[in-house]
VEXTI-950568 format. One record per residue: x, y, z of N, C-alpha, C in turn; residue in three letters; chain; residue number from 0. Coordinates in nm, 4 decimals, decimal comma. Layout:
VEXTI-950568
{pt {X; Y; Z}; {X; Y; Z}; {X; Y; Z}; "ala"; "A"; NUM} ...
***
This chain:
VEXTI-950568
{pt {-1,0586; 1,1911; -3,2810}; {-0,9859; 1,1081; -3,2024}; {-1,1246; 1,0332; -3,1063}; "met"; "A"; 0} {pt {-1,1569; 0,9083; -3,1188}; {-1,2541; 0,8463; -3,0272}; {-1,2738; 0,8508; -2,9369}; "gly"; "A"; 1} {pt {-1,3690; 0,8072; -2,8916}; {-1,3861; 0,7965; -2,7419}; {-1,2698; 0,6418; -2,7060}; "ala"; "A"; 2} {pt {-1,2875; 0,5663; -2,7867}; {-1,2016; 0,4481; -2,7390}; {-1,0347; 0,4819; -2,7093}; "gly"; "A"; 3} {pt {-1,0268; 0,5906; -2,8475}; {-0,8131; 0,6191; -2,7539}; {-0,8556; 0,7015; -2,6414}; "phe"; "A"; 4} {pt {-0,9224; 0,7691; -2,6052}; {-1,0172; 0,8606; -2,5225}; {-0,9759; 0,7028; -2,3881}; "ile"; "A"; 5} {pt {-1,0378; 0,6297; -2,3904}; {-1,0572; 0,5343; -2,3203}; {-0,9466; 0,5004; -2,2469}; "ala"; "A"; 6} {pt {-0,8615; 0,4463; -2,3125}; {-0,6905; 0,3944; -2,3360}; {-0,6649; 0,4743; -2,2620}; "val"; "A"; 7} {pt {-0,6756; 0,5552; -2,2711}; {-0,5490; 0,6934; -2,2479}; {-0,5502; 0,6504; -2,0582}; "ile"; "A"; 8} {pt {-0,7493; 0,6899; -2,0587}; {-0,7510; 0,6924; -1,9204}; {-0,6714; 0,5852; -1,8139}; "arg"; "A"; 9} {pt {-0,7616; 0,4366; -1,9063}; {-0,6483; 0,3361; -1,8451}; {-0,5602; 0,3241; -1,7928}; "arg"; "A"; 10} {pt {-0,4511; 0,3469; -1,9177}; {-0,3288; 0,3675; -1,8678}; {-0,3127; 0,5212; -1,7882}; "thr"; "A"; 11} {pt {-0,3339; 0,6020; -1,7491}; {-0,3300; 0,7148; -1,6399}; {-0,3729; 0,6032; -1,5321}; "val"; "A"; 12} {pt {-0,4655; 0,5501; -1,5046}; {-0,4958; 0,4610; -1,3779}; {-0,3835; 0,3557; -1,3676}; "val"; "A"; 13} {pt {-0,3600; 0,2685; -1,4471}; {-0,2751; 0,1871; -1,3980}; {-0,1456; 0,2611; -1,3354}; "ala"; "A"; 14} {pt {-0,0537; 0,3673; -1,4178}; {0,0061; 0,3883; -1,3490}; {0,0239; 0,4605; -1,2424}; "ile"; "A"; 15} {pt {-0,0901; 0,5503; -1,1919}; {-0,1027; 0,5851; -1,0263}; {-0,1308; 0,4852; -0,9630}; "thr"; "A"; 16} {pt {-0,1880; 0,3672; -0,9742}; {-0,1750; 0,2627; -0,9288}; {-0,0578; 0,2386; -0,8667}; "val"; "A"; 17} {pt {-0,0433; 0,1729; -0,9951}; {0,1782; 0,1353; -0,9622}; {0,2261; 0,2249; -0,9596}; "gly"; "A"; 18} {pt {0,2035; 0,3635; -0,9312}; {0,3023; 0,4543; -0,8156}; {0,2317; 0,4389; -0,6518}; "ile"; "A"; 19} {pt {0,1063; 0,4145; -0,6646}; {0,0222; 0,4164; -0,4964}; {0,1303; 0,2994; -0,4758}; "ala"; "A"; 20} {pt {0,1248; 0,1722; -0,5143}; {0,1568; 0,1068; -0,4524}; {0,3153; 0,0592; -0,4392}; "val"; "A"; 21} {pt {0,4223; 0,0814; -0,5309}; {0,4986; 0,1135; -0,4271}; {0,5401; 0,2253; -0,4236}; "ala"; "A"; 22} {pt {0,4669; 0,3161; -0,3654}; {0,4752; 0,3521; -0,2507}; {0,4803; 0,3024; -0,0988}; "ala"; "A"; 23} {pt {0,3511; 0,2187; -0,0824}; {0,3122; 0,1881; 0,0193}; {0,4193; 0,0402; 0,0163}; "ala"; "A"; 24} {pt {0,4227; 0,0254; -0,0564}; {0,5618; -0,1075; -0,0313}; {0,7217; -0,0342; 0,0129}; "ile"; "A"; 25} {pt {0,7366; 0,1513; -0,0147}; {0,8976; 0,1238; -0,0181}; {0,8297; 0,2148; 0,1336}; "arg"; "A"; 26} {pt {0,7456; 0,2531; 0,1415}; {0,7148; 0,3226; 0,3047}; {0,6945; 0,2020; 0,4167}; "val"; "A"; 27} {pt {0,6521; 0,0995; 0,3562}; {0,6001; -0,0271; 0,4695}; {0,7865; -0,0745; 0,5066}; "arg"; "A"; 28} {pt {0,8020; -0,0932; 0,4360}; {0,9515; -0,1407; 0,4035}; {0,8945; -0,3353; 0,3901}; "gly"; "A"; 29} {pt {0,9755; -0,3713; 0,4183}; {1,0563; -0,5051; 0,4446}; {1,0595; -0,5693; 0,5033}; "ser"; "A"; 30} {pt {1,0739; -0,5284; 0,6085}; {1,0909; -0,5862; 0,7405}; {1,1954; -0,6556; 0,7697}; "gly"; "A"; 31} {pt {1,1779; -0,7379; 0,8182}; {1,2730; -0,8884; 0,8063}; {1,4061; -0,8705; 0,9300}; "gly"; "A"; 32} {pt {1,4672; -0,9483; 0,9498}; {1,5697; -0,9494; 1,0803}; {1,7195; -0,8550; 0,9885}; "val"; "A"; 33} {pt {1,7373; -0,7586; 1,1269}; {1,9024; -0,7011; 1,0650}; {1,9387; -0,8163; 1,0514}; "pro"; "A"; 34} {pt {2,0419; -0,7343; 0,9910}; {2,1822; -0,8435; 0,9838}; {2,2634; -0,9072; 1,1094}; "pro"; "A"; 35} {pt {2,3342; -0,9688; 1,1154}; {2,3322; -1,0259; 1,2592}; {2,5200; -1,0343; 1,2724}; "gln"; "A"; 36} {pt {2,5718; -1,0185; 1,1295}; {2,7144; -0,9920; 1,1086}; {2,7716; -0,8191; 1,0491}; "thr"; "A"; 37} {pt {2,8777; -0,8144; 1,0927}; {2,9374; -0,6608; 1,0801}; {2,8797; -0,5370; 1,1792}; "gly"; "A"; 38} {pt {2,9008; -0,4121; 1,0797}; {2,8482; -0,2960; 1,2193}; {2,9797; -0,2779; 1,3106}; "gly"; "A"; 39} {pt {2,8960; -0,1945; 1,4131}; {3,0352; -0,2019; 1,5097}; {3,0897; -0,2980; 1,5682}; "trp"; "A"; 40} {pt {3,2048; -0,1378; 1,6268}; {3,3150; -0,3638; 1,7209}; {3,3931; -0,2097; 1,8067}; "arg"; "A"; 41} {pt {3,3808; -0,3172; 1,9321}; {3,4382; -0,2243; 2,0514}; {3,6267; -0,1938; 1,9833}; "glu"; "A"; 42} {pt {3,6564; -0,0703; 1,9997}; {3,8263; -0,0778; 1,9319}; {3,9555; -0,0626; 2,0755}; "leu"; "A"; 43} {pt {3,9939; -0,1359; 2,0775}; {4,1317; -0,1361; 2,1739}; {4,2481; -0,1341; 2,0937}; "arg"; "A"; 44} {pt {4,3506; -0,1184; 2,2132}; {4,5040; -0,0795; 2,2226}; {4,5125; 0,0188; 2,1110}; "gly"; "A"; 45} {pt {4,5988; 0,0067; 1,9798}; {4,5813; 0,1085; 1,8461}; {4,4946; 0,0941; 1,7532}; "asp"; "A"; 46} {pt {4,3564; 0,0394; 1,8077}; {4,2549; 0,0952; 1,7180}; {4,2048; 0,3501; 1,7583}; "asp"; "A"; 47} {pt {4,2702; 0,2426; 1,9141}; {4,2136; 0,4378; 1,9630}; {4,2637; 0,5275; 1,8906}; "leu"; "A"; 48} {pt {4,3899; 0,4969; 1,8460}; {4,4604; 0,6233; 1,8057}; {4,3635; 0,7089; 1,6794}; "arg"; "A"; 49} 
***
């Protein structure tokens, strides 16, 4: 195994680590945006209360 092979492995590990870190940051931070304006909870009336 030459030094070139070790360099390729090291670059691969760094690339994977950076990708995981970016994905984690995006997931933690969230995409934000506007919450849905339709659906969700509704008030129950009459027969719905049973």
